[in-house]
N, C-alpha and C positions, 0 to 999 in steps of 0.2 A: 134563287139558291145556287144554280150553276154558275151565275156571274160571280157570286161571292166566293165560290170555290176556286174559280180561275183567277181572281184577284189574290187570294190567299196563296196560291201556288206561285204567282208572279212576285209577290213579296217575299216568300221563301227562298225562291231561286235568287232574287237580288240579294238577300241577305247572305246566301252561300257564296254568291261571287264576291261580295265585299270582304268577307272574312277569308276568303281563299287568296285574294289578289292585294288586299291592303292590310298592312299591319302597322302597329304603333310601337312604342317602346316596349321590348321584351323584359318582363319582370324576371323571368327565369331564364337560365342559360340553356342554349342548345347543346345536346350531347347525344351519344348513341346513334341512331339510324333514322333518317327521314323515311317516312312511309307513304308520302303522297307528294305531288308537285307542290313546291312551296315558293312563295315570293317574300322577300325581306325588304322592309324600308324602316326608315327611322334609325333607332339604335338597337343593335343585337349584340348578344354575348355568346361566345362559344368556349365551352369547358371540356377538357379532355379530348376525345377523338370523336368527330361527327362525320358520319358517312352519308354520302350521297349515292345510294346504290343503283344499279343497272335499272334503266327504264324511268328513273325519277329525274326531274328538272328542278334545280334551284336558280331562281331568278333574283337578282339583286338590283333594286330600283336606284336611280341617281340620288346622290346625297346620303346614302346609307352609311353609318358608321359601324363596322364590325369590331368589337372589342374581344381580343383573344386572351384568355387567361394563361397562365404560365404553362408552357409546353403544349398549348392546345393546337389541334390540327384539324384539318379537313381532308377526307379521303374521298376522291370523286371517281365512281365507276359509272355514274350516269351522265349528267350534263349540268355544267355551271355557267350561267350567262350573267356576268357582271357589267351592267349597262350604265356606266356613269357617263357624264357630259363634262365639257371643259368648265362649265360654271357650277356643276354639281358632281364633283368627283366621289367616288366611292372609296373609303379609307378602311384598309385593314390595319389594325394597330394593336398595341397591348392594352389590356384592361387598366392596369395602373403602372406608375413609373417604377423603374427598376427590375421589370420582369421581361421575358422574351417568349414569344410564342414559337411554334415549331414550323409549320410547313402546310402547304396545299399540295396534295399528291394526287396525280391523275393516273389511273390504271386502266388501259384499254377502255377509256371513257369515250362518250359521244363527243362530237366537235363542241369545244367550250371556248369562251371568249372573255377577256378582260379589256374593258374600254374605260379609259380615264379613271384609273385606279391609283391610289397611293397605297404603297406596301411598304411598312415601316416597323422598326422594333421587333423584327423576328430574329431568330437565331442564325440559321444558315451557315454556322461555323463548321468547316471540315475541309477535306482534301480529296479533290477529284482523282488524284492518283490511286486512291483506294479502289477505283473501278477498273484499273488496268490489270493485265495479266500478271500473276505472281510468279510464273516459271518460264515465260517466254516460250511455251510450248502450245501451239494452236490445237493440239490433239487432246489436250487435258481440259477439264471444265474450269470455267472462271470461278472465283470465290464468290460467294453470295455478297450482295451489296446492300448498304444502308445508305440512302441518299440523304444528303444534308441541305441541298438547295432549297430555297423557300418555295418556288414553284417548280415542281418536277413533273414531267410528262413522260409515261412509259407506254410505248406502243399506240399512240393516239395523236390528235391534231388540236393544238391550242393556238390561239392568236391573242396578241396583246398590242393595243393601240392606245397611244397617249397616256402611258402609265409612268409613274415615278417610283423608284426604289431608293430608299434612304434609311440611315440609322440601323444598319443590319449588323448583328453579331458584336462580340466584344472586340474593342479597339477597331471597329468599323471594317472587320474583316469577313463578315457574313456574305455568302454567295447567293445570287439571285435566282437564275433559271437554269434547269437541266432539260434537255430534250434527248431521250434515250430510246434507241431502237434495238439494242443488244442486250437487254436485261436477261440474265439467265432464267428467271421464272416467268418472265412476261415479254418474250421476243415479239417483234412486229414493227411495221414502219412507223415511225413518229415524225412529225413535222410541226413547224411553227412559223407564223409570220409575225415579226415583232417590228412595229413602225412606231417612229415619233415617240419613243420612250427615253426617260432619263434615268441614268445610273450614277448617283451622286455620292461619292466617298464611301463606297461599300468595298466588298472583296471582288470576287469574280462576277462580271455581268451575266455572261451566257456560256454554258458548256453543253456540247453536243457529242453524241456518239452515233456515227452512222446514220445521221439524220439530215433531212433537208430542211434548212431554215432559210428565211430571207430576214436579214437584219438591215433596216432602211430607215434613214432620217432620224437616227437616234444620236444621243448625246452621253458621252462616257467622260467622266473626270474624277481625278483623285483617288482611283482605287487602291486598296491596301493589301497588304499580304503577298505571298509568293504565288500570285496568280495572274493571269492575263485577263484583259477585259473581255476578250471573245476567244474561247478555245474550242477548236473544232477537231474531233478525233473521227477517223474513219471515212471511207467513201459513202456517197449516196447518189441516187438517180431521181431528179437532177442534183447537181452538186450544190452545196451552200453558196449564197450570194449575199455578200457584205457590202452594201452599197450606200454611198452618200451619207455616211456617218461622220461625227466629230469625236476624236479621242484626244483628250488633253490631259498632260500632267499628272500621270499616275505617281502615287508615292513611291513605287517601285515596280519593276518588271516590264515585260513587253505589253503590247496592246492587242495585236491580233496573231493568233498562232495556230494554224492548220497543221496537224499532224496526220500523215498518211491520208490526206484529204485534199482533192483537186478543187478546192474552193475558188470562187471568182470574187476577187476583191477589187471594187471598182468605185472611183469618185470619192474616196475617204480622205479627211484631214487628220493627220495623225502627228502629234507634236508633243515633245517635252518629257521623253523617257529617260530614266537613268540607264537603260539597258538598250535594246533594239526597239524599233518601232513595229516591225513585223518579223515573225520567224516563220519560214517555210520549211518544214522538215519532214523526213522520211520518204518512202517510195510513193510518189505522187506527182501530179502535173497542175499545180495551180496557176492561175493567171491573174496578174496584177495590172490594172489599167486606169490611167487618170487619177492617180492618188498623189497627195502632196505629203511629204514626210520630211519633218525638220526638227532639229534641235533634239536628237537622240544620241545619247553619249557613246554608246558602244557602235551602233550601225543603224543605218536607216532599214535596211533589209538584210536578214540573215537566210542562207540558203544551205541547208545541211542534209546529210545522211540520205544520199540517192534521190532527193528531190530534184525534179526537172522542171524549171519554172519558165514561164514567159512573162517578161516584164516589158511592158509597152506604155509609152506615154506617161511616165511618171516623173515627178520633180522631187529631188532629194537635196536637202540643203542643210548645211551646218551640222552634220552628224560625224562622229569620230571616224567611221568608215561609211562610204556611200552604200556599197553591197559587199557583203562578207560571206565568203564561202569557206566552210569547215566541216570536220567530222567531229560530232559531239561524242567522243569515244566514252566518256563516263556514263553514257545512257544506252549502251548497246544491251545491257542486262535490264532485269526487272527493276522498277515496274514499267519503265519506258519501252524497252525492247526494241530499240531503233535499229534499222538495217545499218550495217557498217558501211562507211564510205562518205565522201564529201558530196557536195551538190554541184548542179550545173544549171545554167540559165541562157535564154536568148533575150538580148537587151536591145531594144530598139526605141527610137524616138524619145529617149529620156534626157533629162538634164540632172546632172550630178555636179553640184557647186558648193564651194566652201566647205569641203570634207578633206581633211588632211590625207587620207587614203581613199581615193575615189572607189577603188576595186581592190579587195584582198582575197586572194585565192590560195588556200593553205593546203599542205600535204595531208595525207591520211595514212594510217598504218594498214588499211584494208588492202589485202595482197592483190586483188582483182583489179583494182583502180585506186592508185596511191595519190590521186591529184583531184583538183578542183577544175571546172571547165566553164568558160563563158564566151559567147560570141556577141560582139557589140557592133551595131551599125546605126548609122543616122542619130547619133547622140551627141550632145554637147556636154563634155566632161572636163572639168578644170584640171589642167596639167596633162590631160591626155593620157596615151598608154604608158609614158614614161612615169606618170605619178602613182601608177597602180603597183601593187606588190603581188607578184607572181611567184609561187614556190617552184621547186625544180621539177616536180612531177605534174604540174598544172599547166593548162594551156589557156592563153587569153588570145582569142581570134579577133583581130582588128579589122572590120569590114569597111565598107564603103560609107561616105557621107558623114563621118565623125568630124566634129569642129572643137575648137577651143576659144570661144568667144564669150565675153561677159553677156549673160543672157538678158540683161536690162529687165530685171524684174520691177514691177511698179513700186513695191514697198516692202521688201523682204523682212526689214525689222519689225514690221507690224503684220507679217503673215499674208501679205498680198503678192502672190506669184504670178499674176498675169503679166503677159509680156507687153512692153511699151511698143506703141505703134503711132506713126504720124497718121494713119488711115483709119483708126478706130481701135481703142482699148476699152473693155468693159470695166467699169468702176463698181464693184459691188456694194460700196457704201452709198454712193450716189445712185445706184441702180440705173445707170445710163452710160452711153458711150461718150469717152472723151478723146481728145486727140493730143499725142505727145509731139515733142520736137525731134524725136529720134525713133528709129525703128529696130527692134531685136533681130539679130541674124537668125534666131531660132524660128522665125516665121517662114513658112514655106521651105523649111529645111528637113522636113521628116521624110520617111521612106515614100518614094514615088509609087510603090506597089499598093499602099495603103489607100483604100477607098473611103475611109472615114472622114476625108476632107469635105464630103458633102454634108457633113453635119455642121461644119463652120459656116458663119453667115457671110454672104457676099459683101466685099470682094474677099475671096478665099485663095486665089491663085490656082485653084484645082490641085492643091497639093497640101497635106497636112502639116501642121505646126509640130514643133518638138514640145515636150513638157506636158504638164498635167491637163491643160486646157485644149491642148491639140485634139482635133476631132470632136469638139463640142461647140455648142453655140457661143460660149464665152472665149473662144480662140481669138487672138489678136488679128486684126485684119491686114490684108496684104495690099502691096503696091500693084499687083497684078490683077488687072480688071477683066481677065478672061471670063467668059460667061455673060450672064445678065441678071441683074438684081431681081428681075420679075420671074425668072426661071427658077422657082423656089424648090421644084423637085429635081433640078440639075439633070434634065434628060436632053438638054440642047434645044429645046422648043418652049416658047411661051404660048400656051394653048389652054384648052379646057381643063386639063388636069391643075394647072397652077391656079385657075380661076376656083376650081373645086376646093383646093387647099385653103385658099383665101376665105371662101365661104364657111369652111369649117371653123376657122379661128376669127370669124367676124365679130368686132367689138370686144375681143379679148385684149387684156391689157398686161403687157410684158415687153421689156426691152429686148428679150431673146428669142422673139419669135421671127422666123425667117419671112413671114408674110407682112410683117411690119416694115414695109419697104422704105418709108421715109425715116425709119429709126426714132420716132417719137414716143414709142412705148405703147402704141395702141393700133390695132388693125381697123382702118376706118376708110371713108370715102377718099381720102388723100391717097392711100395706098392703091385703092381701086383705080384711081386716075392714072397713077404710074403704070399699073398693070395694062390698062387699056392702051396707053401710049406705046407699050412695047409688044402689043398683041401681034402674034404669028412671027414674032423674031425667031430666027433659028441660026444655028451654027454647026458646022460639020463637026462630028464627034471626034475628039482628039485621041 
């Protein structure tokens, strides 16, 4: 009898687990409020507003299709884990053709995640300027907000990895993501890590307010409407990081726009705008490093309204202006409320080429400072100082190390801005090192004070290159063989530390590893033999 009761309990428990974690096609739509932890799989329908309350977890299995009825929405105060895979993505879509669903809104929610999801046919139509101050008075309360972005997070942390946003809003002007820390009703730190996502012919990709985001390895193309791909408003600790993304051919407008935000913008490819590539504006200190910006009609970079920027190792090509400094006077008042005045920048190790006006510094009506200001050193600028436009109240300080030499790009017509080198140039199509018949003057021509030359593969001349690949493993190689190929940590000794680095990378395959000493694309016994042959080499520190 006891055995039978135990068996019954096991069967009952198993049935409970199966019904709790495994679901099939839902006959009835979900609406209202979830009352227990829930797992979705198969095909699910959402109607009206569905809330995931505090303390409740909604898990979505790989391959699930979520069909959203007209203006349907999810409100998450608990936790949502959408666990798609590359082979079995989760799809959030409309239930029937011709309708749009509304939104997934997170309010002070637990950590939530979208992995390998397709988000499509939502509305997302609106204007993020509705979130701005309506009277430029910081002592008066902000107006209440109604967020329109399809995924919006207020005072919480969400991550997105491998997701695709497409077919959003009428005329493809729906906006994808908002990360908000200063909501009047729900203030608090918000952050997001957005990696390996695609934003395909929609409105704005990402809007933030006073929030830390990392946007990395994403692809933005063909955005519509009067919006930027990535719009960052307000400071955060740490600052936003926009790194190693591709921004191509928006239908209109700029691509990255930090306002009053000291963002770090690093290693991005930005091309094809009918306006600016990047706009840095309002009182802040953003940093741009190792970016490629080309084919932008108005300018590669705009610096406005008391922004004080650091621009280091960027390549700007075929833009109406290389870098443009001006005061956007029409936006002193609401809703932008920009500080009056133009911008300034410190520009180092950059290449500005094939731009009719490489630098344009305009006057401002702001009485405390009526000009723009730039300091340029160790840059290669076509036409040099004489080709730049400097207004009467502006200053252009022409420092040391500037040159005017053809940078010898590998293939600028096809977007390859690696510098030619007889001693080794990385070819991203072949994914190997090739050798040219000539060497760019931009190699070893960057600032001698920059220590990032150590990130360049040997031979690196112990001096950073100009341009977007300077200070990276893809930098063109130097004629100067100072140092030693086996001294991978650049401490002037070949010893156990170099051996340890090689052991960490053992059998890894990549042409950009410093431990791949024979440059054949793999760390193996051949590289160990080279290391052994150079064992205990040392050189006096320069």
